[in-house]
PQR file of N, CA, C, O and H, with PARSE charges and radii, in Angstrom:
ATOM      1  N   MET A   1     -23.848  13.991  -2.655 -0.4000 1.5000
ATOM      2  CA  MET A   1     -22.816  13.018  -2.996 -0.0000 2.0000
ATOM      3  C   MET A   1     -22.742  12.895  -4.519  0.5500 1.7000
ATOM      4  O   MET A   1     -23.761  12.719  -5.187 -0.5500 1.4000
ATOM      5  N   ALA A   2     -21.562  12.987  -5.042 -0.4000 1.5000
ATOM      6  CA  ALA A   2     -21.359  12.878  -6.490 -0.0000 2.0000
ATOM      7  C   ALA A   2     -21.591  11.446  -6.947  0.5500 1.7000
ATOM      8  O   ALA A   2     -21.269  10.486  -6.247 -0.5500 1.4000
ATOM      9  H   ALA A   2     -20.734  13.130  -4.499  0.4000 1.0000
ATOM     10  N   ASP A   3     -22.147  11.335  -8.119 -0.4000 1.5000
ATOM     11  CA  ASP A   3     -22.340  10.006  -8.701 -0.0000 2.0000
ATOM     12  C   ASP A   3     -21.240   9.757  -9.721  0.5500 1.7000
ATOM     13  O   ASP A   3     -21.094  10.504 -10.689 -0.5500 1.4000
ATOM     14  H   ASP A   3     -22.408  12.115  -8.688  0.4000 1.0000
ATOM     15  N   PHE A   4     -20.485   8.721  -9.500 -0.4000 1.5000
ATOM     16  CA  PHE A   4     -19.420   8.348 -10.421 -0.0000 2.0000
ATOM     17  C   PHE A   4     -19.939   7.257 -11.347  0.5500 1.7000
ATOM     18  O   PHE A   4     -20.822   6.492 -10.957 -0.5500 1.4000
ATOM     19  H   PHE A   4     -20.604   8.114  -8.714  0.4000 1.0000
ATOM     20  N   PRO A   5     -19.414   7.167 -12.558 -0.5600 1.5000
ATOM     21  CA  PRO A   5     -19.874   6.138 -13.491  0.2800 2.0000
ATOM     22  C   PRO A   5     -19.710   4.736 -12.892  0.5500 1.7000
ATOM     23  O   PRO A   5     -18.713   4.439 -12.234 -0.5500 1.4000
ATOM     24  N   ALA A   6     -20.689   3.901 -13.130 -0.4000 1.5000
ATOM     25  CA  ALA A   6     -20.629   2.520 -12.636 -0.0000 2.0000
ATOM     26  C   ALA A   6     -19.394   1.808 -13.173  0.5500 1.7000
ATOM     27  O   ALA A   6     -18.823   0.951 -12.498 -0.5500 1.4000
ATOM     28  H   ALA A   6     -21.499   4.142 -13.665  0.4000 1.0000
ATOM     29  N   SER A   7     -18.983   2.164 -14.387 -0.4000 1.5000
ATOM     30  CA  SER A   7     -17.799   1.523 -14.972 -0.0000 2.0000
ATOM     31  C   SER A   7     -16.537   1.859 -14.177  0.5500 1.7000
ATOM     32  O   SER A   7     -15.657   1.010 -14.034 -0.5500 1.4000
ATOM     33  H   SER A   7     -19.446   2.860 -14.935  0.4000 1.0000
ATOM     34  N   LEU A   8     -16.438   3.085 -13.658 -0.4000 1.5000
ATOM     35  CA  LEU A   8     -15.284   3.468 -12.841 -0.0000 2.0000
ATOM     36  C   LEU A   8     -15.279   2.684 -11.531  0.5500 1.7000
ATOM     37  O   LEU A   8     -14.240   2.172 -11.116 -0.5500 1.4000
ATOM     38  H   LEU A   8     -17.153   3.774 -13.774  0.4000 1.0000
ATOM     39  N   ILE A   9     -16.428   2.591 -10.887 -0.4000 1.5000
ATOM     40  CA  ILE A   9     -16.521   1.843  -9.627 -0.0000 2.0000
ATOM     41  C   ILE A   9     -16.155   0.383  -9.875  0.5500 1.7000
ATOM     42  O   ILE A   9     -15.432  -0.219  -9.081 -0.5500 1.4000
ATOM     43  H   ILE A   9     -17.272   3.007 -11.225  0.4000 1.0000
ATOM     44  N   LYS A  10     -16.649  -0.188 -10.973 -0.4000 1.5000
ATOM     45  CA  LYS A  10     -16.342  -1.584 -11.295 -0.0000 2.0000
ATOM     46  C   LYS A  10     -14.848  -1.772 -11.553  0.5500 1.7000
ATOM     47  O   LYS A  10     -14.254  -2.740 -11.077 -0.5500 1.4000
ATOM     48  H   LYS A  10     -17.236   0.301 -11.618  0.4000 1.0000
ATOM     49  N   ASP A  11     -14.238  -0.852 -12.305 -0.4000 1.5000
ATOM     50  CA  ASP A  11     -12.799  -0.945 -12.588 -0.0000 2.0000
ATOM     51  C   ASP A  11     -11.977  -0.873 -11.306  0.5500 1.7000
ATOM     52  O   ASP A  11     -11.048  -1.657 -11.114 -0.5500 1.4000
ATOM     53  H   ASP A  11     -14.721  -0.066 -12.692  0.4000 1.0000
ATOM     54  N   LEU A  12     -12.321   0.065 -10.434 -0.4000 1.5000
ATOM     55  CA  LEU A  12     -11.591   0.188  -9.167 -0.0000 2.0000
ATOM     56  C   LEU A  12     -11.832  -1.030  -8.279  0.5500 1.7000
ATOM     57  O   LEU A  12     -10.920  -1.496  -7.596 -0.5500 1.4000
ATOM     58  H   LEU A  12     -13.076   0.702 -10.590  0.4000 1.0000
ATOM     59  N   PHE A  13     -13.051  -1.540  -8.289 -0.4000 1.5000
ATOM     60  CA  PHE A  13     -13.394  -2.739  -7.522 -0.0000 2.0000
ATOM     61  C   PHE A  13     -12.499  -3.908  -7.937  0.5500 1.7000
ATOM     62  O   PHE A  13     -11.953  -4.614  -7.089 -0.5500 1.4000
ATOM     63  H   PHE A  13     -13.793  -1.162  -8.844  0.4000 1.0000
ATOM     64  N   MET A  14     -12.356  -4.102  -9.243 -0.4000 1.5000
ATOM     65  CA  MET A  14     -11.514  -5.192  -9.745 -0.0000 2.0000
ATOM     66  C   MET A  14     -10.042  -4.939  -9.432  0.5500 1.7000
ATOM     67  O   MET A  14      -9.304  -5.871  -9.113 -0.5500 1.4000
ATOM     68  H   MET A  14     -12.799  -3.529  -9.932  0.4000 1.0000
ATOM     69  N   ARG A  15      -9.620  -3.694  -9.522 -0.4000 1.5000
ATOM     70  CA  ARG A  15      -8.232  -3.349  -9.220 -0.0000 2.0000
ATOM     71  C   ARG A  15      -7.902  -3.679  -7.763  0.5500 1.7000
ATOM     72  O   ARG A  15      -6.843  -4.234  -7.470 -0.5500 1.4000
ATOM     73  H   ARG A  15     -10.220  -2.937  -9.781  0.4000 1.0000
ATOM     74  N   VAL A  16      -8.810  -3.337  -6.860 -0.4000 1.5000
ATOM     75  CA  VAL A  16      -8.593  -3.617  -5.435 -0.0000 2.0000
ATOM     76  C   VAL A  16      -8.395  -5.111  -5.212  0.5500 1.7000
ATOM     77  O   VAL A  16      -7.485  -5.513  -4.487 -0.5500 1.4000
ATOM     78  H   VAL A  16      -9.670  -2.887  -7.097  0.4000 1.0000
ATOM     79  N   LYS A  17      -9.230  -5.925  -5.822 -0.4000 1.5000
ATOM     80  CA  LYS A  17      -9.143  -7.379  -5.618 -0.0000 2.0000
ATOM     81  C   LYS A  17      -7.856  -7.977  -6.171  0.5500 1.7000
ATOM     82  O   LYS A  17      -7.465  -9.077  -5.781 -0.5500 1.4000
ATOM     83  H   LYS A  17      -9.968  -5.598  -6.411  0.4000 1.0000
ATOM     84  N   GLU A  18      -7.191  -7.255  -7.083 -0.4000 1.5000
ATOM     85  CA  GLU A  18      -5.949  -7.752  -7.680 -0.0000 2.0000
ATOM     86  C   GLU A  18      -4.700  -7.293  -6.934  0.5500 1.7000
ATOM     87  O   GLU A  18      -3.593  -7.722  -7.262 -0.5500 1.4000
ATOM     88  H   GLU A  18      -7.509  -6.361  -7.399  0.4000 1.0000
ATOM     89  N   TYR A  19      -4.863  -6.432  -5.941 -0.4000 1.5000
ATOM     90  CA  TYR A  19      -3.684  -5.974  -5.189 -0.0000 2.0000
ATOM     91  C   TYR A  19      -3.045  -7.145  -4.451  0.5500 1.7000
ATOM     92  O   TYR A  19      -3.746  -8.015  -3.934 -0.5500 1.4000
ATOM     93  H   TYR A  19      -5.762  -6.084  -5.675  0.4000 1.0000
ATOM     94  N   PRO A  20      -1.707  -7.166  -4.402 -0.5600 1.5000
ATOM     95  CA  PRO A  20      -1.031  -8.198  -3.606  0.2800 2.0000
ATOM     96  C   PRO A  20      -1.463  -8.078  -2.142  0.5500 1.7000
ATOM     97  O   PRO A  20      -1.619  -6.977  -1.614 -0.5500 1.4000
ATOM     98  N   ARG A  21      -1.645  -9.195  -1.520 -0.4000 1.5000
ATOM     99  CA  ARG A  21      -2.038  -9.274  -0.102 -0.0000 2.0000
ATOM    100  C   ARG A  21      -3.411  -8.671   0.175  0.5500 1.7000
ATOM    101  O   ARG A  21      -3.684  -8.235   1.293 -0.5500 1.4000
ATOM    102  H   ARG A  21      -1.518 -10.090  -1.949  0.4000 1.0000
ATOM    103  N   PHE A  22      -4.287  -8.644  -0.848 -0.4000 1.5000
ATOM    104  CA  PHE A  22      -5.648  -8.144  -0.642 -0.0000 2.0000
ATOM    105  C   PHE A  22      -6.311  -8.926   0.477  0.5500 1.7000
ATOM    106  O   PHE A  22      -6.170 -10.146   0.569 -0.5500 1.4000
ATOM    107  H   PHE A  22      -4.066  -8.998  -1.757  0.4000 1.0000
ATOM    108  N   SER A  23      -7.036  -8.211   1.327 -0.4000 1.5000
ATOM    109  CA  SER A  23      -7.713  -8.843   2.454 -0.0000 2.0000
ATOM    110  C   SER A  23      -9.017  -8.105   2.735  0.5500 1.7000
ATOM    111  O   SER A  23      -9.036  -6.875   2.793 -0.5500 1.4000
ATOM    112  H   SER A  23      -7.151  -7.220   1.252  0.4000 1.0000
ATOM    113  N   ASN A  24     -10.101  -8.845   2.908 -0.4000 1.5000
ATOM    114  CA  ASN A  24     -11.381  -8.225   3.264 -0.0000 2.0000
ATOM    115  C   ASN A  24     -11.324  -7.570   4.637  0.5500 1.7000
ATOM    116  O   ASN A  24     -12.113  -6.670   4.929 -0.5500 1.4000
ATOM    117  H   ASN A  24     -10.086  -9.844   2.861  0.4000 1.0000
ATOM    118  N   GLU A  25     -10.400  -8.013   5.477 -0.4000 1.5000
ATOM    119  CA  GLU A  25     -10.272  -7.428   6.809 -0.0000 2.0000
ATOM    120  C   GLU A  25      -9.706  -6.003   6.749  0.5500 1.7000
ATOM    121  O   GLU A  25      -9.875  -5.230   7.692 -0.5500 1.4000
ATOM    122  H   GLU A  25      -9.760  -8.743   5.240  0.4000 1.0000
ATOM    123  N   GLU A  26      -9.047  -5.662   5.660 -0.4000 1.5000
ATOM    124  CA  GLU A  26      -8.466  -4.326   5.507 -0.0000 2.0000
ATOM    125  C   GLU A  26      -9.043  -3.609   4.287  0.5500 1.7000
ATOM    126  O   GLU A  26      -8.329  -2.895   3.582 -0.5500 1.4000
ATOM    127  H   GLU A  26      -8.910  -6.291   4.894  0.4000 1.0000
ATOM    128  N   ILE A  27     -10.321  -3.803   4.050 -0.4000 1.5000
ATOM    129  CA  ILE A  27     -10.936  -3.287   2.835 -0.0000 2.0000
ATOM    130  C   ILE A  27     -10.864  -1.760   2.749  0.5500 1.7000
ATOM    131  O   ILE A  27     -10.728  -1.211   1.656 -0.5500 1.4000
ATOM    132  H   ILE A  27     -10.900  -4.382   4.623  0.4000 1.0000
ATOM    133  N   GLU A  28     -10.953  -1.070   3.891 -0.4000 1.5000
ATOM    134  CA  GLU A  28     -10.860   0.389   3.875 -0.0000 2.0000
ATOM    135  C   GLU A  28      -9.504   0.836   3.327  0.5500 1.7000
ATOM    136  O   GLU A  28      -9.424   1.761   2.519 -0.5500 1.4000
ATOM    137  H   GLU A  28     -11.063  -1.516   4.780  0.4000 1.0000
ATOM    138  N   LYS A  29      -8.454   0.174   3.772 -0.4000 1.5000
ATOM    139  CA  LYS A  29      -7.096   0.509   3.320 -0.0000 2.0000
ATOM    140  C   LYS A  29      -6.950   0.285   1.817  0.5500 1.7000
ATOM    141  O   LYS A  29      -6.401   1.131   1.113 -0.5500 1.4000
ATOM    142  H   LYS A  29      -8.519  -0.578   4.429  0.4000 1.0000
ATOM    143  N   PHE A  30      -7.438  -0.848   1.328 -0.4000 1.5000
ATOM    144  CA  PHE A  30      -7.272  -1.166  -0.086 -0.0000 2.0000
ATOM    145  C   PHE A  30      -8.127  -0.265  -0.976  0.5500 1.7000
ATOM    146  O   PHE A  30      -7.703   0.093  -2.075 -0.5500 1.4000
ATOM    147  H   PHE A  30      -7.884  -1.536   1.900  0.4000 1.0000
ATOM    148  N   CYS A  31      -9.317   0.104  -0.521 -0.4000 1.5000
ATOM    149  CA  CYS A  31     -10.140   1.044  -1.290 -0.0000 2.0000
ATOM    150  C   CYS A  31      -9.457   2.408  -1.347  0.5500 1.7000
ATOM    151  O   CYS A  31      -9.451   3.059  -2.392 -0.5500 1.4000
ATOM    152  H   CYS A  31      -9.661  -0.187   0.372  0.4000 1.0000
ATOM    153  N   TRP A  32      -8.886   2.838  -0.230 -0.4000 1.5000
ATOM    154  CA  TRP A  32      -8.161   4.109  -0.202 -0.0000 2.0000
ATOM    155  C   TRP A  32      -6.993   4.071  -1.183  0.5500 1.7000
ATOM    156  O   TRP A  32      -6.760   5.034  -1.914 -0.5500 1.4000
ATOM    157  H   TRP A  32      -8.892   2.310   0.619  0.4000 1.0000
ATOM    158  N   MET A  33      -6.264   2.967  -1.200 -0.4000 1.5000
ATOM    159  CA  MET A  33      -5.128   2.828  -2.116 -0.0000 2.0000
ATOM    160  C   MET A  33      -5.579   2.949  -3.573  0.5500 1.7000
ATOM    161  O   MET A  33      -4.924   3.617  -4.372 -0.5500 1.4000
ATOM    162  H   MET A  33      -6.452   2.184  -0.607  0.4000 1.0000
ATOM    163  N   ALA A  34      -6.694   2.304  -3.918 -0.4000 1.5000
ATOM    164  CA  ALA A  34      -7.182   2.331  -5.302 -0.0000 2.0000
ATOM    165  C   ALA A  34      -7.611   3.734  -5.716  0.5500 1.7000
ATOM    166  O   ALA A  34      -7.324   4.171  -6.830 -0.5500 1.4000
ATOM    167  H   ALA A  34      -7.226   1.761  -3.269  0.4000 1.0000
ATOM    168  N   VAL A  35      -8.293   4.433  -4.827 -0.4000 1.5000
ATOM    169  CA  VAL A  35      -8.734   5.791  -5.149 -0.0000 2.0000
ATOM    170  C   VAL A  35      -7.525   6.719  -5.247  0.5500 1.7000
ATOM    171  O   VAL A  35      -7.494   7.611  -6.095 -0.5500 1.4000
ATOM    172  H   VAL A  35      -8.527   4.078  -3.922  0.4000 1.0000
ATOM    173  N   HIS A  36      -6.545   6.516  -4.397 -0.4000 1.5000
ATOM    174  CA  HIS A  36      -5.307   7.303  -4.464 -0.0000 2.0000
ATOM    175  C   HIS A  36      -4.610   7.059  -5.800  0.5500 1.7000
ATOM    176  O   HIS A  36      -4.187   8.005  -6.466 -0.5500 1.4000
ATOM    177  H   HIS A  36      -6.570   5.791  -3.708  0.4000 1.0000
ATOM    178  N   GLU A  37      -4.493   5.800  -6.187 -0.4000 1.5000
ATOM    179  CA  GLU A  37      -3.850   5.466  -7.460 -0.0000 2.0000
ATOM    180  C   GLU A  37      -4.625   6.075  -8.631  0.5500 1.7000
ATOM    181  O   GLU A  37      -4.022   6.574  -9.582 -0.5500 1.4000
ATOM    182  H   GLU A  37      -4.836   5.032  -5.647  0.4000 1.0000
ATOM    183  N   HIS A  38      -5.950   6.035  -8.566 -0.4000 1.5000
ATOM    184  CA  HIS A  38      -6.783   6.606  -9.628 -0.0000 2.0000
ATOM    185  C   HIS A  38      -6.546   8.115  -9.752  0.5500 1.7000
ATOM    186  O   HIS A  38      -6.421   8.634 -10.861 -0.5500 1.4000
ATOM    187  H   HIS A  38      -6.440   5.630  -7.794  0.4000 1.0000
ATOM    188  N   LYS A  39      -6.484   8.812  -8.626 -0.4000 1.5000
ATOM    189  CA  LYS A  39      -6.345  10.273  -8.649 -0.0000 2.0000
ATOM    190  C   LYS A  39      -4.932  10.732  -8.983  0.5500 1.7000
ATOM    191  O   LYS A  39      -4.753  11.682  -9.745 -0.5500 1.4000
ATOM    192  H   LYS A  39      -6.585   8.390  -7.725  0.4000 1.0000
ATOM    193  N   HIS A  40      -3.923  10.065  -8.418 -0.4000 1.5000
ATOM    194  CA  HIS A  40      -2.549  10.547  -8.541 -0.0000 2.0000
ATOM    195  C   HIS A  40      -1.697   9.742  -9.521  0.5500 1.7000
ATOM    196  O   HIS A  40      -0.581  10.145  -9.847 -0.5500 1.4000
ATOM    197  H   HIS A  40      -4.068   9.294  -7.799  0.4000 1.0000
ATOM    198  N   GLY A  41      -2.214   8.609  -9.990 -0.4000 1.5000
ATOM    199  CA  GLY A  41      -1.485   7.815 -10.979 -0.0000 2.0000
ATOM    200  C   GLY A  41      -0.463   6.852 -10.406  0.5500 1.7000
ATOM    201  O   GLY A  41       0.185   6.116 -11.149 -0.5500 1.4000
ATOM    202  H   GLY A  41      -3.121   8.281  -9.724  0.4000 1.0000
ATOM    203  N   VAL A  42      -0.315   6.852  -9.093 -0.4000 1.5000
ATOM    204  CA  VAL A  42       0.628   5.947  -8.422 -0.0000 2.0000
ATOM    205  C   VAL A  42       0.026   5.491  -7.100  0.5500 1.7000
ATOM    206  O   VAL A  42      -0.817   6.169  -6.513 -0.5500 1.4000
ATOM    207  H   VAL A  42      -0.842   7.450  -8.489  0.4000 1.0000
ATOM    208  N   LEU A  43       0.478   4.329  -6.649 -0.4000 1.5000
ATOM    209  CA  LEU A  43       0.070   3.876  -5.324 -0.0000 2.0000
ATOM    210  C   LEU A  43       0.691   4.788  -4.270  0.5500 1.7000
ATOM    211  O   LEU A  43       1.752   5.368  -4.503 -0.5500 1.4000
ATOM    212  H   LEU A  43       1.163   3.778  -7.126  0.4000 1.0000
ATOM    213  N   PRO A  44       0.047   4.920  -3.124 -0.5600 1.5000
ATOM    214  CA  PRO A  44       0.602   5.794  -2.089  0.2800 2.0000
ATOM    215  C   PRO A  44       1.868   5.213  -1.478  0.5500 1.7000
ATOM    216  O   PRO A  44       2.032   3.998  -1.373 -0.5500 1.4000
ATOM    217  N   SER A  45       2.757   6.118  -1.077 -0.4000 1.5000
ATOM    218  CA  SER A  45       3.926   5.681  -0.322 -0.0000 2.0000
ATOM    219  C   SER A  45       3.510   5.555   1.147  0.5500 1.7000
ATOM    220  O   SER A  45       2.375   5.868   1.506 -0.5500 1.4000
ATOM    221  H   SER A  45       2.623   7.105  -1.163  0.4000 1.0000
ATOM    222  N   GLU A  46       4.412   5.106   1.970 -0.4000 1.5000
ATOM    223  CA  GLU A  46       4.067   4.806   3.367 -0.0000 2.0000
ATOM    224  C   GLU A  46       3.456   5.996   4.102  0.5500 1.7000
ATOM    225  O   GLU A  46       2.494   5.827   4.852 -0.5500 1.4000
ATOM    226  H   GLU A  46       5.334   4.852   1.679  0.4000 1.0000
ATOM    227  N   TYR A  47       3.993   7.181   3.902 -0.4000 1.5000
ATOM    228  CA  TYR A  47       3.496   8.355   4.632 -0.0000 2.0000
ATOM    229  C   TYR A  47       2.860   9.376   3.696  0.5500 1.7000
ATOM    230  O   TYR A  47       2.965  10.580   3.930 -0.5500 1.4000
ATOM    231  H   TYR A  47       4.775   7.318   3.294  0.4000 1.0000
ATOM    232  N   ASP A  48       2.212   8.916   2.656 -0.4000 1.5000
ATOM    233  CA  ASP A  48       1.599   9.789   1.658 -0.0000 2.0000
ATOM    234  C   ASP A  48       0.378  10.483   2.260  0.5500 1.7000
ATOM    235  O   ASP A  48      -0.528   9.827   2.773 -0.5500 1.4000
ATOM    236  H   ASP A  48       2.127   7.938   2.466  0.4000 1.0000
ATOM    237  N   ILE A  49       0.362  11.800   2.194 -0.4000 1.5000
ATOM    238  CA  ILE A  49      -0.755  12.549   2.777 -0.0000 2.0000
ATOM    239  C   ILE A  49      -1.562  13.307   1.717  0.5500 1.7000
ATOM    240  O   ILE A  49      -2.383  14.161   2.054 -0.5500 1.4000
ATOM    241  H   ILE A  49       1.098  12.333   1.777  0.4000 1.0000
ATOM    242  N   ARG A  50      -1.331  12.998   0.444 -0.4000 1.5000
ATOM    243  CA  ARG A  50      -2.107  13.671  -0.602 -0.0000 2.0000
ATOM    244  C   ARG A  50      -3.579  13.302  -0.465  0.5500 1.7000
ATOM    245  O   ARG A  50      -3.930  12.192  -0.066 -0.5500 1.4000
ATOM    246  H   ARG A  50      -0.664  12.304   0.170  0.4000 1.0000
ATOM    247  N   GLU A  51      -4.413  14.250  -0.803 -0.4000 1.5000
ATOM    248  CA  GLU A  51      -5.851  14.039  -0.684 -0.0000 2.0000
ATOM    249  C   GLU A  51      -6.365  13.096  -1.763  0.5500 1.7000
ATOM    250  O   GLU A  51      -5.777  12.962  -2.837 -0.5500 1.4000
ATOM    251  H   GLU A  51      -4.128  15.152  -1.127  0.4000 1.0000
ATOM    252  N   ILE A  52      -7.473  12.452  -1.444 -0.4000 1.5000
ATOM    253  CA  ILE A  52      -8.182  11.618  -2.411 -0.0000 2.0000
ATOM    254  C   ILE A  52      -9.603  12.158  -2.528  0.5500 1.7000
ATOM    255  O   ILE A  52     -10.011  13.019  -1.749 -0.5500 1.4000
ATOM    256  H   ILE A  52      -7.950  12.561  -0.572  0.4000 1.0000
ATOM    257  N   ASP A  53     -10.342  11.658  -3.488 -0.4000 1.5000
ATOM    258  CA  ASP A  53     -11.751  12.016  -3.633 -0.0000 2.0000
ATOM    259  C   ASP A  53     -12.541  11.158  -2.647  0.5500 1.7000
ATOM    260  O   ASP A  53     -12.765   9.970  -2.881 -0.5500 1.4000
ATOM    261  H   ASP A  53     -10.011  10.959  -4.121  0.4000 1.0000
ATOM    262  N   GLU A  54     -12.957  11.773  -1.551 -0.4000 1.5000
ATOM    263  CA  GLU A  54     -13.623  11.019  -0.489 -0.0000 2.0000
ATOM    264  C   GLU A  54     -14.943  10.408  -0.948  0.5500 1.7000
ATOM    265  O   GLU A  54     -15.299   9.309  -0.522 -0.5500 1.4000
ATOM    266  H   GLU A  54     -12.775  12.738  -1.362  0.4000 1.0000
ATOM    267  N   GLU A  55     -15.661  11.104  -1.803 -0.4000 1.5000
ATOM    268  CA  GLU A  55     -16.939  10.568  -2.284 -0.0000 2.0000
ATOM    269  C   GLU A  55     -16.721   9.312  -3.128  0.5500 1.7000
ATOM    270  O   GLU A  55     -17.489   8.354  -3.032 -0.5500 1.4000
ATOM    271  H   GLU A  55     -15.372  11.996  -2.149  0.4000 1.0000
ATOM    272  N   LEU A  56     -15.684   9.320  -3.945 -0.4000 1.5000
ATOM    273  CA  LEU A  56     -15.356   8.129  -4.735 -0.0000 2.0000
ATOM    274  C   LEU A  56     -14.957   6.985  -3.805  0.5500 1.7000
ATOM    275  O   LEU A  56     -15.376   5.844  -3.999 -0.5500 1.4000
ATOM    276  H   LEU A  56     -15.060  10.098  -4.023  0.4000 1.0000
ATOM    277  N   TYR A  57     -14.154   7.295  -2.807 -0.4000 1.5000
ATOM    278  CA  TYR A  57     -13.744   6.295  -1.814 -0.0000 2.0000
ATOM    279  C   TYR A  57     -14.971   5.674  -1.140  0.5500 1.7000
ATOM    280  O   TYR A  57     -15.054   4.452  -1.010 -0.5500 1.4000
ATOM    281  H   TYR A  57     -13.813   8.222  -2.650  0.4000 1.0000
ATOM    282  N   LEU A  58     -15.914   6.501  -0.717 -0.4000 1.5000
ATOM    283  CA  LEU A  58     -17.104   5.995  -0.026 -0.0000 2.0000
ATOM    284  C   LEU A  58     -17.972   5.141  -0.946  0.5500 1.7000
ATOM    285  O   LEU A  58     -18.536   4.138  -0.509 -0.5500 1.4000
ATOM    286  H   LEU A  58     -15.847   7.493  -0.822  0.4000 1.0000
ATOM    287  N   GLN A  59     -18.084   5.529  -2.209 -0.4000 1.5000
ATOM    288  CA  GLN A  59     -18.867   4.716  -3.147 -0.0000 2.0000
ATOM    289  C   GLN A  59     -18.198   3.374  -3.394  0.5500 1.7000
ATOM    290  O   GLN A  59     -18.874   2.348  -3.477 -0.5500 1.4000
ATOM    291  H   GLN A  59     -17.626   6.344  -2.564  0.4000 1.0000
ATOM    292  N   LEU A  60     -16.875   3.373  -3.511 -0.4000 1.5000
ATOM    293  CA  LEU A  60     -16.154   2.116  -3.713 -0.0000 2.0000
ATOM    294  C   LEU A  60     -16.286   1.228  -2.481  0.5500 1.7000
ATOM    295  O   LEU A  60     -16.509   0.024  -2.606 -0.5500 1.4000
ATOM    296  H   LEU A  60     -16.326   4.206  -3.444  0.4000 1.0000
ATOM    297  N   LEU A  61     -16.152   1.802  -1.315 -0.4000 1.5000
ATOM    298  CA  LEU A  61     -16.304   1.049  -0.073 -0.0000 2.0000
ATOM    299  C   LEU A  61     -17.713   0.467   0.035  0.5500 1.7000
ATOM    300  O   LEU A  61     -17.884  -0.679   0.451 -0.5500 1.4000
ATOM    301  H   LEU A  61     -15.970   2.781  -1.214  0.4000 1.0000
ATOM    302  N   GLN A  62     -18.710   1.249  -0.335 -0.4000 1.5000
ATOM    303  CA  GLN A  62     -20.093   0.764  -0.312 -0.0000 2.0000
ATOM    304  C   GLN A  62     -20.285  -0.404  -1.275  0.5500 1.7000
ATOM    305  O   GLN A  62     -21.024  -1.341  -0.973 -0.5500 1.4000
ATOM    306  H   GLN A  62     -18.571   2.180  -0.673  0.4000 1.0000
ATOM    307  N   GLU A  63     -19.629  -0.356  -2.420 -0.4000 1.5000
ATOM    308  CA  GLU A  63     -19.705  -1.461  -3.387 -0.0000 2.0000
ATOM    309  C   GLU A  63     -19.176  -2.749  -2.762  0.5500 1.7000
ATOM    310  O   GLU A  63     -19.782  -3.808  -2.922 -0.5500 1.4000
ATOM    311  H   GLU A  63     -19.028   0.405  -2.666  0.4000 1.0000
ATOM    312  N   PHE A  64     -18.060  -2.668  -2.057 -0.4000 1.5000
ATOM    313  CA  PHE A  64     -17.518  -3.852  -1.391 -0.0000 2.0000
ATOM    314  C   PHE A  64     -18.462  -4.358  -0.313  0.5500 1.7000
ATOM    315  O   PHE A  64     -18.668  -5.565  -0.184 -0.5500 1.4000
ATOM    316  H   PHE A  64     -17.567  -1.808  -1.927  0.4000 1.0000
ATOM    317  N   LYS A  65     -19.030  -3.455   0.454 -0.4000 1.5000
ATOM    318  CA  LYS A  65     -19.942  -3.870   1.521 -0.0000 2.0000
ATOM    319  C   LYS A  65     -21.185  -4.530   0.944  0.5500 1.7000
ATOM    320  O   LYS A  65     -21.667  -5.523   1.491 -0.5500 1.4000
ATOM    321  H   LYS A  65     -18.862  -2.475   0.349  0.4000 1.0000
ATOM    322  N   SER A  66     -21.709  -3.995  -0.150 -0.4000 1.5000
ATOM    323  CA  SER A  66     -22.897  -4.605  -0.756 -0.0000 2.0000
ATOM    324  C   SER A  66     -22.567  -5.955  -1.383  0.5500 1.7000
ATOM    325  O   SER A  66     -23.392  -6.867  -1.337 -0.5500 1.4000
ATOM    326  H   SER A  66     -21.317  -3.189  -0.593  0.4000 1.0000
ATOM    327  N   GLN A  67     -21.384  -6.103  -1.965 -0.4000 1.5000
ATOM    328  CA  GLN A  67     -20.972  -7.392  -2.541 -0.0000 2.0000
ATOM    329  C   GLN A  67     -20.785  -8.441  -1.449  0.5500 1.7000
ATOM    330  O   GLN A  67     -21.130  -9.606  -1.648 -0.5500 1.4000
ATOM    331  H   GLN A  67     -20.714  -5.363  -2.002  0.4000 1.0000
ATOM    332  N   ASN A  68     -20.245  -8.045  -0.304 -0.4000 1.5000
ATOM    333  CA  ASN A  68     -20.037  -8.989   0.793 -0.0000 2.0000
ATOM    334  C   ASN A  68     -21.355  -9.464   1.378  0.5500 1.7000
ATOM    335  O   ASN A  68     -21.436 -10.592   1.864 -0.5500 1.4000
ATOM    336  H   ASN A  68     -19.965  -7.099  -0.142  0.4000 1.0000
ATOM    337  N   GLN A  69     -22.390  -8.633   1.345 -0.4000 1.5000
ATOM    338  CA  GLN A  69     -23.697  -9.037   1.845 -0.0000 2.0000
ATOM    339  C   GLN A  69     -24.350 -10.059   0.925  0.5500 1.7000
ATOM    340  O   GLN A  69     -25.167 -10.866   1.369 -0.5500 1.4000
ATOM    341  H   GLN A  69     -22.324  -7.717   0.950  0.4000 1.0000
ATOM    342  N   LEU A  70     -23.994 -10.028  -0.354 -0.4000 1.5000
ATOM    343  CA  LEU A  70     -24.569 -10.970  -1.314 -0.0000 2.0000
ATOM    344  C   LEU A  70     -23.951 -12.356  -1.199  0.5500 1.7000
ATOM    345  O   LEU A  70     -24.551 -13.340  -1.631 -0.5500 1.4000
ATOM    346  H   LEU A  70     -23.330  -9.373  -0.715  0.4000 1.0000
ATOM    347  N   GLN A  71     -22.767 -12.440  -0.625 -0.4000 1.5000
ATOM    348  CA  GLN A  71     -22.057 -13.723  -0.574 -0.0000 2.0000
ATOM    349  C   GLN A  71     -22.393 -14.503   0.661  0.5500 1.7000
ATOM    350  O   GLN A  71     -21.879 -15.604   0.855 -0.5500 1.4000
ATOM    351  H   GLN A  71     -22.280 -11.641  -0.275  0.4000 1.0000
TER
END
């Protein structure tokens, strides 16, 4: 698994929380959106099938899961 800079994970983490209609119940969707935006420079459209960096997605998702356990 690739290690991404902690600063990148933190930036994406904050970006996810600022999305309109952010919800912890749909955290997978919002993490995917952030990684897509990071890679392609735009938020995904409704039927966007472009690939994302799955390892980055998993690290971001893990960050949310670890933060939720602390609360």
